[in-house]
C-alpha positions as CSV (number, residue, x, y, z in Angstrom):
1,M,121.0,66.9,68.1
2,A,118.6,69.0,66.1
3,N,118.6,72.7,66.3
4,K,116.1,74.1,68.9
5,T,113.2,76.1,67.5
6,K,113.3,79.7,68.8
7,I,109.9,80.7,70.2
8,A,108.3,83.6,72.0
9,V,105.5,82.8,74.5
10,F,102.7,85.4,74.9
11,A,100.6,85.3,78.1
12,S,98.3,87.6,80.0
13,G,97.9,85.9,83.4
14,N,99.1,83.1,85.6
15,G,101.3,81.4,83.0
16,S,100.8,77.8,83.9
17,N,100.9,76.8,80.2
18,F,104.1,78.9,79.8
19,Q,105.5,76.9,82.8
20,A,104.6,73.6,81.1
21,I,106.3,74.7,77.9
22,A,109.4,76.0,79.8
23,D,109.6,72.7,81.8
24,S,109.4,70.6,78.7
25,A,112.0,72.7,77.0
26,A,114.3,72.4,80.0
27,T,114.1,68.6,80.0
28,G,114.6,68.3,76.3
29,A,111.1,66.8,75.6
30,L,110.4,70.0,73.7
31,Q,113.2,71.0,71.4
32,A,112.7,74.7,71.7
33,E,114.4,77.7,73.2
34,I,112.1,80.4,74.7
35,M,113.7,83.6,73.5
36,L,111.1,85.9,75.2
37,V,108.0,85.9,77.3
38,V,105.6,88.7,76.3
39,T,102.7,90.0,78.4
40,D,100.2,92.8,77.9
41,R,99.7,92.9,81.7
42,P,102.9,94.0,83.5
43,Q,101.7,92.6,86.9
44,A,100.8,89.2,85.5
45,Y,102.3,86.2,87.4
46,V,103.8,84.9,84.2
47,M,106.5,87.6,84.6
48,E,107.6,86.0,87.9
49,R,107.6,82.6,86.3
50,A,109.8,83.8,83.5
51,Q,112.2,85.4,85.9
52,Q,112.4,82.2,88.0
53,A,113.2,80.3,84.8
54,G,115.8,82.7,83.8
55,I,113.9,83.6,80.6
56,P,113.9,87.2,79.3
57,S,110.5,88.9,79.5
58,F,108.9,92.0,78.1
59,A,105.7,93.7,79.3
60,F,103.8,96.4,77.5
61,I,100.6,98.3,78.0
62,P,98.5,98.3,74.9
63,S,96.7,101.5,75.8
64,A,100.1,103.4,75.7
65,Y,100.1,102.9,71.9
66,E,97.9,104.8,69.5
67,S,96.9,101.6,67.7
68,K,97.3,97.8,67.7
69,Q,99.3,98.2,64.6
70,L,101.9,100.3,66.4
71,Y,102.4,97.9,69.3
72,E,102.5,94.9,67.0
73,E,105.1,96.6,64.9
74,M,107.2,97.1,68.1
75,L,106.7,93.5,69.1
76,K,107.5,92.3,65.6
77,E,110.8,94.2,65.7
78,K,111.7,92.7,69.1
79,L,110.9,89.2,67.9
80,E,112.9,89.6,64.7
81,Q,115.9,90.9,66.6
82,L,115.8,87.6,68.7
83,N,115.3,85.5,65.5
84,V,112.0,84.1,66.9
85,E,110.5,81.5,64.6
86,W,107.2,80.8,66.2
87,I,104.8,82.7,68.5
88,I,103.1,80.5,71.1
89,L,100.0,81.9,72.8
90,A,99.5,80.7,76.4
91,G,96.6,82.5,77.9
92,Y,97.2,85.7,75.9
93,M,93.9,87.5,76.0
94,R,94.2,89.6,72.9
95,L,93.4,89.0,69.3
96,I,96.5,88.9,67.1
97,G,96.4,91.6,64.3
98,P,97.6,91.7,60.7
99,V,101.2,92.8,61.5
100,L,102.1,89.7,63.5
101,L,99.8,87.4,61.4
102,E,101.7,88.4,58.3
103,A,105.1,88.3,59.8
104,F,104.6,84.9,61.4
105,E,102.1,83.3,58.9
106,N,101.2,79.8,59.9
107,R,103.7,80.1,62.9
108,I,101.4,81.3,65.6
109,I,99.8,78.7,67.8
110,N,97.2,78.9,70.6
111,I,95.6,76.6,73.1
112,H,92.0,76.9,74.1
113,P,90.0,75.2,76.9
114,S,87.2,73.8,74.7
115,L,86.6,71.5,71.8
116,L,86.6,74.1,69.1
117,P,84.7,75.2,67.1
118,A,82.4,75.0,70.2
119,F,82.8,77.7,72.8
120,P,85.3,80.1,71.5
121,G,86.4,83.2,73.4
122,K,86.5,84.0,77.1
123,D,85.4,81.6,79.8
124,A,85.1,78.6,77.5
125,I,84.9,76.3,80.5
126,G,81.9,78.3,81.9
127,Q,80.3,78.3,78.4
128,T,80.8,74.5,78.2
129,L,79.2,73.8,81.6
130,A,76.3,76.3,81.0
131,A,75.5,74.5,77.8
132,G,75.1,71.2,79.6
133,V,77.2,69.2,77.1
134,E,78.6,65.8,77.9
135,T,82.2,66.5,76.9
136,A,84.7,69.3,77.4
137,G,88.2,69.5,76.3
138,V,91.3,71.3,74.9
139,T,92.2,72.4,71.4
140,V,95.6,73.4,70.0
141,H,95.1,75.4,66.8
142,Y,96.8,77.8,64.4
143,V,95.9,81.5,64.9
144,D,94.2,83.4,62.2
145,A,92.4,86.8,62.3
146,G,89.3,85.4,64.0
147,M,88.7,84.5,67.7
148,D,89.7,80.8,68.1
149,T,88.9,80.1,64.4
150,G,92.2,78.8,63.1
151,K,92.9,75.3,61.8
152,I,92.8,72.7,64.5
153,I,96.0,70.8,65.1
154,A,95.1,68.6,68.1
155,Q,92.2,68.1,70.5
156,Q,91.6,66.0,73.6
157,S,88.3,65.6,75.3
158,I,87.0,64.7,78.8
159,A,83.7,63.6,80.1
160,V,81.9,66.3,82.1
161,R,79.3,64.0,83.7
162,D,77.9,65.8,86.8
163,R,81.2,67.3,87.9
164,G,81.7,70.9,89.2
165,R,83.6,73.6,87.5
166,E,86.7,73.3,89.8
167,E,87.1,69.6,89.0
168,V,86.6,70.1,85.2
169,E,89.0,73.1,85.2
170,E,91.7,71.0,87.0
171,E,91.5,68.2,84.5
172,I,91.5,70.6,81.6
173,H,94.7,72.3,82.9
174,E,96.3,68.9,83.3
175,I,95.5,68.0,79.7
176,E,96.7,71.4,78.5
177,H,100.1,71.0,80.3
178,R,100.7,67.7,78.6
179,L,99.1,68.3,75.2
180,Y,100.5,71.7,74.4
181,P,104.3,70.8,74.7
182,A,103.8,67.5,72.9
183,T,101.9,69.1,70.1
184,L,104.5,71.8,69.7
185,Q,107.2,69.2,69.6
186,R,105.4,67.4,66.7
187,L,105.0,70.6,64.8
188,F,108.6,71.7,65.3
189,A,109.9,68.3,64.3
190,Q,108.2,68.4,60.9
């Protein structure tokens, strides 16, 4: 059996994409070991999910640091101590800065609920629906210094038709939970 890729998952909220990754790793569909869950919101539900899965977690408060550089240096040190190979963003609501981008060059991945380059940033589903486009979707991409501007790895679209936000969100989450672990497995197997 191949060695498992050591990853850290960064999340800021509910953690449903973290859960999909953890579940896929537990079944062996994703040959990865989650070394650490990192959140910038100590009360985020992802912390409970990590605890239930028996995965170590770490919460920090960015405003407790004088700069992004300082907290990223602290995170880099933690990740290096755990021999983390890849950072996987799963609803992490902060831009990654130069410290982590350089330390994990071409090894930081994000998932975004739109067909990038359309509708980057917050509330991509709301942006998609407000624009009245016919298709919505999900993008898995490398992370660079911009907001959702990194090289696209995988995308999957859905027809919006005349559906409401709740229905569109539900289908997008279903796609995310399948597409993200499968895409990560393809990347790690290369």
